[in-house]
C-alpha positions in Angstrom: 7.5 33.7 4.9 8.4 30.4 3.2 5.0 29.1 4.4 3.3 32.3 3.3 4.9 32.3 -0.7 3.7 28.6 -0.5 0.5 29.5 0.5 -0.1 32.0 -2.5 1.1 29.8 -4.5 -1.1 26.8 -4.0 -3.8 29.4 -3.9 -3.5 30.8 -7.2 -3.3 27.3 -8.9 -5.9 26.0 -7.5 -7.4 29.3 -9.0 -6.2 29.2 -11.9 -6.8 25.4 -12.5 -10.7 26.1 -12.6 -10.2 29.1 -14.8 -12.7 27.6 -17.0 -16.3 27.3 -14.5 -14.5 30.9 -12.7 -14.6 34.0 -13.6 -11.0 35.7 -14.2 -12.2 39.1 -12.3 -12.9 37.3 -9.7 -10.2 34.9 -9.2 -8.0 38.6 -9.4 -10.1 39.6 -6.4 -10.0 37.0 -4.4 -6.0 36.8 -5.3 -5.5 40.4 -4.5 -7.3 39.6 -1.3 -5.5 37.3 0.2 -2.0 39.0 -1.2 -3.6 42.1 1.3 -4.2 40.1 3.8 -0.7 38.6 3.6 0.7 42.3 4.2 -1.0 43.2 6.9 0.1 40.2 8.7 3.7 40.5 8.0 3.1 44.9 8.9 2.1 43.6 12.0 4.6 40.8 13.1 3.9 37.2 13.5 3.2 38.1 17.4 7.1 35.9 17.8 9.5 37.0 19.8 12.8 36.9 18.2 16.2 36.5 18.5 19.4 37.9 17.0 23.2 39.6 17.3 23.3 43.1 16.1 27.4 43.8 15.4 28.5 45.6 18.3 25.1 45.9 19.6 25.3 42.5 21.7 22.5 39.6 21.8 18.8 40.8 21.8 16.1 39.1 22.5 13.4 41.5 21.0 9.2 41.4 20.9 8.1 41.9 17.6 6.3 45.3 19.1 9.7 46.3 20.0 8.6 47.6 23.3 10.3 44.3 25.6 13.8 43.7 25.2 16.5 41.1 26.5 19.8 42.3 25.6 23.7 40.9 27.1 26.4 43.1 25.5 30.1 43.3 27.3 33.7 44.8 26.5 37.6 43.1 27.8 40.5 44.9 27.9 43.8 43.3 28.5 46.8 45.6 29.2 50.7 45.3 28.7 53.2 47.3 30.0 56.7 48.3 30.3 58.6 50.6 31.9 61.0 52.1 30.5 63.0 55.1 32.9 61.9 56.1 35.7 64.3 58.9 36.8 64.1 61.8 39.5 66.2 63.6 42.4 66.9 60.4 44.1 68.1 58.3 41.4 67.1 55.9 38.5 64.3 53.6 39.7 64.1 51.6 37.0 66.2 48.7 38.3 66.4 49.1 41.7 63.0 49.7 42.4 61.0 48.5 40.0 62.6 45.0 39.2 61.9 44.3 34.6 58.9 47.0 34.9 56.7 44.9 33.4 52.9 44.7 34.0 49.7 42.8 33.0 46.3 43.3 33.6 42.4 43.0 32.1 41.5 46.0 32.5 37.3 45.9 32.1 35.7 42.5 32.4 32.5 43.9 32.0 28.8 42.7 31.0 26.1 45.2 29.8 22.7 43.6 30.9 20.1 45.5 29.9 16.3 45.3 29.4 13.1 47.3 28.2 10.1 46.2 30.1 7.5 48.2 28.3 5.4 51.8 28.8 9.9 53.7 28.2 10.8 51.9 31.3 14.0 50.1 31.1 16.9 49.0 33.4 21.2 48.3 33.0 23.1 45.7 35.1 26.8 46.1 34.7 29.1 44.1 36.9 32.8 44.4 36.5 34.6 41.6 37.2 38.6 43.5 37.1 38.6 45.4 40.1 40.6 44.2 43.2 44.1 44.8 44.4 47.4 44.1 42.8 48.8 40.6 42.8 45.5 39.5 44.0 44.2 35.9 43.0 40.8 36.9 44.1 38.3 39.7 42.6 35.6 41.9 43.6 32.7 42.3 41.4 32.0 46.2 41.5 28.9 47.7 39.5 29.4 50.3 37.5 26.4 51.3 36.0 23.0 50.1 37.7 20.0 52.0 37.1 16.3 51.5 36.4 15.4 54.7 34.0 12.0 56.3 32.3 11.6 57.3 28.9 9.5 60.3 28.4 8.5 61.2 24.5 9.4 64.7 23.5 10.9 65.2 27.4 14.0 62.8 27.8 15.0 60.1 30.2 15.4 60.1 33.6 17.7 57.6 35.5 17.6 55.9 39.5 20.2 54.1 40.4 24.0 53.7 40.2 25.0 56.5 37.1 27.0 59.0 36.2 25.2 62.5 36.3 27.0 65.4 34.1 30.5 65.8 33.8 33.3 66.5 31.5 34.3 65.2 27.5 36.3 62.2 28.8 34.5 60.7 31.6 31.0 61.5 29.7 32.8 58.8 26.9 32.2 55.4 27.4 35.5 53.9 27.9 34.4 51.7 24.2 34.9 54.6 22.6 38.1 56.2 24.1 40.7 57.2 21.2 43.4 56.8 24.2 43.7 53.9 26.9 43.0 56.0 29.9 41.7 59.1 30.2 43.7 62.3 30.8 45.3 62.8 34.5 42.9 66.4 35.1 39.7 63.6 34.7 41.5 61.4 37.5 42.0 63.9 39.5 37.8 65.8 38.8 35.4 63.4 38.4 32.5 61.8 40.0 32.1 58.4 37.8 29.1 56.4 38.9 26.6 57.4 42.4 23.5 56.7 43.4 21.3 59.2 42.8 18.9 60.7 40.1 19.5 61.7 36.7 17.8 63.9 34.1 19.4 63.4 30.5 17.8 65.0 27.5 18.2 62.1 25.4 17.7 63.5 21.9 14.5 65.1 23.1 15.7 68.3 22.3 17.4 67.6 18.9 20.7 66.4 17.5 22.0 69.8 18.3 21.5 70.5 22.1 22.3 67.9 25.1 22.1 68.4 28.7 22.9 65.8 31.9 22.1 67.1 35.3 21.9 64.6 38.4 21.9 64.5 42.2 24.0 62.3 43.9 25.2 60.8 47.3 27.5 58.5 48.7 30.8 57.2 47.3 31.3 56.1 43.4 30.1 52.7 42.9 28.1 52.5 46.4 25.3 50.8 46.1 24.0 51.1 49.9 24.2 54.5 51.3 23.8 53.5 55.1 22.6 56.2 57.7 24.6 56.7 61.5 25.7 58.8 63.3 29.5 58.5 62.3 30.1 61.9 60.6 29.3 63.1 64.2 32.2 64.8 66.4 33.9 62.0 68.2 32.6 59.4 66.0 35.5 58.8 62.7 34.2 59.8 59.0 31.1 58.9 57.3 31.9 59.4 53.6 28.7 58.1 52.6 26.4 60.9 54.1 28.3 63.3 51.3 26.1 64.5 48.8 26.4 66.4 45.6 25.8 67.5 42.0 26.8 68.2 38.5 25.8 69.2 35.0 26.9 69.2 31.5 25.4 71.0 28.6 26.3 70.5 25.1 26.1 72.0 21.4 26.5 70.3 18.6 27.6 72.4 15.3 27.3 70.2 12.4 27.7 71.2 8.3 27.5 69.1 5.6 28.8 71.4 3.0 32.1 70.5 2.3 34.6 72.8 4.4 38.4 72.8 3.5 38.0 69.5 1.5 35.2 67.9 3.8 32.6 68.6 6.3 32.7 69.5 9.8 31.0 68.4 13.0 31.8 70.3 16.0 30.6 70.0 20.1 31.0 72.7 22.6 29.9 71.9 26.1 30.8 73.1 29.5 30.4 71.0 33.0 30.2 71.8 36.9 30.4 69.4 39.8 29.8 69.7 43.0 30.2 67.9 46.8 29.4 68.4 49.9 31.8 66.5 52.8 30.8 68.4 56.0 30.9 67.1 58.6 34.0 64.4 57.6 36.9 64.5 59.2 39.0 63.3 56.5 38.4 62.9 52.8 40.2 60.2 50.6 40.9 62.3 47.4 41.1 61.3 43.9 44.8 60.6 42.5 46.5 60.2 39.1 49.0 57.2 37.4 51.8 57.7 36.5 52.0 58.4 32.7 48.1 57.2 32.8 49.1 53.8 32.9 46.7 51.5 35.4 48.8 49.0 36.1 51.0 51.5 37.4 51.4 51.7 41.3 53.8 55.3 41.9 50.5 58.2 41.6 52.7 61.3 41.0 49.7 63.7 41.4 48.2 62.3 45.2 46.6 65.3 47.4 45.9 62.1 49.5 43.5 62.5 52.5 42.1 66.0 53.3 41.4 66.6 56.7 38.2 69.2 57.7 37.2 69.5 54.0 33.7 71.6 53.0 33.4 70.8 49.9 34.7 70.3 46.4 33.7 72.1 43.0 35.3 71.2 39.7 34.3 73.2 35.7 35.3 73.9 32.6 34.8 73.9 29.0 35.3 70.9 26.4 35.4 70.5 23.0 35.1 68.4 20.0 35.8 68.5 16.4 35.5 66.1 13.6 36.7 67.1 9.6 35.8 65.1 6.4 35.2 62.1 9.3 38.5 61.4 10.0 40.4 64.0 11.7 39.3 64.4 15.5 40.8 66.9 17.5 39.7 66.9 21.6 40.5 69.4 24.4 39.3 70.2 27.7 40.4 72.4 30.0 39.2 71.7 34.2 39.8 73.9 37.2 39.4 72.4 40.6 38.8 73.6 44.5 38.7 72.2 48.1 37.7 74.9 50.9 37.8 74.1 54.5 35.9 74.4 57.5 36.6 77.9 59.1 35.9 76.5 63.0 37.7 73.2 62.2 40.8 74.1 60.2 43.2 76.1 62.4 40.7 78.7 63.0 40.8 79.7 59.4 44.3 80.0 58.5 43.9 77.8 55.4 43.3 78.4 52.4 41.3 76.9 49.4 43.6 74.2 47.4 43.0 75.0 43.7 43.8 72.1 40.9 44.3 73.4 37.4 44.5 71.0 34.5 43.9 70.4 30.5 44.6 68.3 28.4 44.5 68.0 24.0 44.8 65.6 21.5 44.3 64.7 17.6 44.4 61.6 15.3 43.1 60.4 11.8 41.7 57.7 10.8 43.0 56.6 7.6 40.6 55.0 7.1 37.3 54.2 9.0 34.8 57.0 10.2 34.5 58.9 13.2 31.2 60.4 14.1 29.9 62.3 17.3 26.7 61.7 19.2 24.5 64.9 19.8 22.4 62.7 21.3 25.0 62.1 23.9 27.2 64.8 24.1 30.0 62.6 23.3 32.1 60.9 20.6 31.2 57.8 19.0 33.2 54.6 18.2 34.9 54.8 15.1 33.1 52.7 12.2 35.6 50.3 10.9 34.5 47.5 8.3 37.9 45.9 8.4 41.6 46.5 9.4 41.4 50.4 9.9 44.5 52.1 11.1 44.3 55.7 13.5 47.4 57.5 14.4 47.6 59.9 17.4 49.2 62.1 19.8 48.3 63.5 23.6 49.7 66.5 25.3 48.1 66.6 29.2 49.7 68.7 32.1 48.4 69.0 35.9 49.3 71.2 38.6 47.5 70.1 42.0 50.5 72.1 44.1 49.4 74.7 46.3 49.8 76.1 49.5 47.9 77.8 52.4 48.5 81.9 53.5 51.1 80.2 56.0 53.3 78.3 53.5 52.1 75.2 54.7 51.6 72.1 51.3 47.7 71.5 52.0 48.2 67.9 50.2 49.6 64.9 52.6 52.6 66.0 52.2 54.7 69.4 52.2 55.3 70.8 48.9 51.1 69.9 47.5 49.8 67.1 45.7 52.2 66.8 42.7 52.4 68.7 39.3 53.4 67.6 36.0 53.2 67.2 32.0 52.8 64.1 29.8 53.3 63.6 25.8 51.6 60.2 24.3 52.2 59.2 20.9 50.7 55.9 19.7 48.5 54.2 17.3 45.3 52.3 17.3 44.7 49.7 15.2 41.3 48.5 14.6 40.4 44.7 13.4 37.0 45.9 12.7 34.7 48.1 15.1 34.4 45.9 17.6 37.9 44.7 17.7 41.1 46.9 18.0 44.6 46.5 19.4 46.2 50.5 21.1 49.5 50.9 21.2 51.2 53.8 22.9 54.7 55.6 23.8 54.7 58.2 27.2 56.9 60.5 28.4 56.4 62.3 32.0 57.8 65.4 33.2 56.6 66.2 36.8 57.9 69.3 38.4 57.1 67.5 41.6 56.5 63.7 42.0 54.4 63.3 45.4 55.3 59.6 45.2 59.1 60.2 45.5 59.3 63.8 46.7 61.4 64.9 44.2 61.1 65.8 40.4 61.1 62.6 37.5 60.7 61.7 34.8 58.9 58.7 33.1 58.7 57.0 29.8 56.4 54.2 29.8 55.0 51.6 26.8 51.9 50.0 26.8 49.5 48.3 24.7 45.4 46.8 25.3 44.0 44.3 23.0 40.7 45.6 23.6 37.0 43.6 22.4 33.5 44.8 22.9 30.1 42.9 22.0 
């Protein structure tokens, strides 16, 4: 820019120094032509690529025409947990069962590496360095979102690889934007997360009001290799990598800028459905939910365990998110899950379907900062905060994974079912800015049946997180 202005000044000086020998109108025309050339060159770009850091979006190297880009972002979450009390039918376990009841971990150490390579093609690689067993010096690197994508104008976006297909409100919301430290218990029991497959997302092609995401997939969560083998045949063991399924989610975003009851209103309605085929598998390791949603907690009060002769698994339910005046956020979701069993390999058809029910509702208020829905993604975006924003919050969640077949036998790994209970969580988030926040939560869980203890339980816990994203 400076060299353009310097050239302009020198040219103007030269022209006007020879004013006595030239016609003024010709001088003005020449000057205007040079200015026009400079503007055209600036509009087209200098032809040089530029590197820059955009707040909350990471470090980017981008071509002047915007078709090519390399971007590095990421997130870090450091958690601290203190168990306050754990009482069950076999006594208080705060001291002699759990020691001092303190836990700590890096919940996520994730890099988002992205690129655009022209004509709507792009790619994403997301390694997470926080995976691994408890108390282990060696951590595993698990690939989360890892895919090739193609954007088609007026149609949407296609994803090929390890990616989330259409799922519920909480699973569809990025961990960067969750209001609570963990997703609700029902989400932990009924979700597919990232799976190898092909996914279609409207991605704004239907405007900001309608969003849909549908995908087909195979294999286990974050399994980047889908082998072909005969292990699913009788007598050869299990082959969970050969499971396949599909899921879909649709959302409608209603937004009114007209003040309603003190401010504008943004509402997001949605429904999701998921299907998983497990035919040919002798046993299937189901999802489970940790006590009070505390990720450092080893105990899992809600755990169906390994199901034998399971044929397929489905889950579905509605979801609702409301933002009033960019400050008050209400979210709710209800889910129904079911496992069916192979009638030829489950006691001659005596095993009934296994049903799971769960839901959650939460409310939070941004005393400073602003909430916003993304109609393009069918989810809530991150809180916009310039500096020091405060958000108090409350959540109620419940789940019932107890079910019995028609002969009175628990269908889970234990007689009595997979557990049932409810959790109340209260706390607050403090945003130092849009990219740095501290989260504090107190949770009280009342479990009618704690599958980790084989009896009813009451659990109280505190947890905190320092979360950075870039």
